[in-house]
C-alpha positions in Angstrom: 36.7 206.1 -41.4 33.5 204.4 -40.0 30.4 203.3 -42.1 27.2 205.5 -42.8 23.9 204.5 -43.8 24.0 204.5 -48.0 20.1 205.6 -48.4 17.6 207.2 -45.7 15.1 204.4 -44.4 12.0 204.6 -45.2 9.0 205.7 -43.0 7.1 202.1 -43.5 10.3 200.5 -42.5 10.4 202.5 -39.6 6.7 201.9 -38.7 7.1 198.2 -39.5 10.6 198.3 -37.1 8.2 200.0 -34.4 5.0 198.0 -35.1 6.0 196.0 -31.7 6.0 199.0 -29.6 2.4 199.2 -28.2 0.7 198.8 -24.9 -1.1 195.6 -24.1 -4.2 195.4 -22.5 -4.1 194.8 -18.6 -5.1 191.5 -17.6 -7.8 191.2 -14.7 -9.7 188.3 -13.0 -12.6 188.1 -10.7 -11.6 187.6 -6.9 -12.8 184.4 -5.7 -14.0 186.1 -2.2 -15.4 189.1 -3.1 -16.1 189.1 -6.9 -14.4 192.3 -7.7 -11.8 192.6 -10.2 -8.1 192.4 -9.3 -4.8 191.5 -11.1 -3.6 188.0 -11.1 -1.4 186.6 -8.6 -1.7 189.5 -6.5 -4.1 190.1 -3.2 -6.8 191.4 -4.0 -7.4 195.1 -2.5 -10.7 194.8 -1.4 -10.8 191.7 0.8 -7.2 190.9 1.3 -7.4 187.4 0.3 -5.2 185.2 -2.1 -5.7 182.0 -3.3 -8.5 181.5 -1.0 -6.4 182.4 2.3 -7.1 185.6 4.4 -3.7 187.3 3.8 -4.1 191.3 4.9 -6.6 192.5 7.4 -8.4 195.3 5.3 -10.4 196.5 8.3 -7.2 197.0 10.4 -5.7 199.0 7.5 -8.4 201.1 7.1 -8.3 202.1 10.5 -4.7 202.6 10.4 -5.0 205.2 7.3 -7.7 207.0 8.9 -5.8 207.3 12.3 -4.3 210.8 12.8 -0.2 210.6 12.7 2.0 211.5 15.1 3.8 214.9 13.9 7.9 214.9 14.4 
């Protein structure tokens, strides 16, 4: 025979167990170059810099995105 619970757990006990099941607010920081908000430890999506260095050429990326794609 397998063990079974003797009594039902109360709603308060259930809710206390679930107290840590919450969403945490996202942490944002200002980009040092363009002063826009960005996620920490990631490249700025607006200007393409990370840690004071240019990592992504944003203008080339925008041109590539706006260029009509070849249909296959």
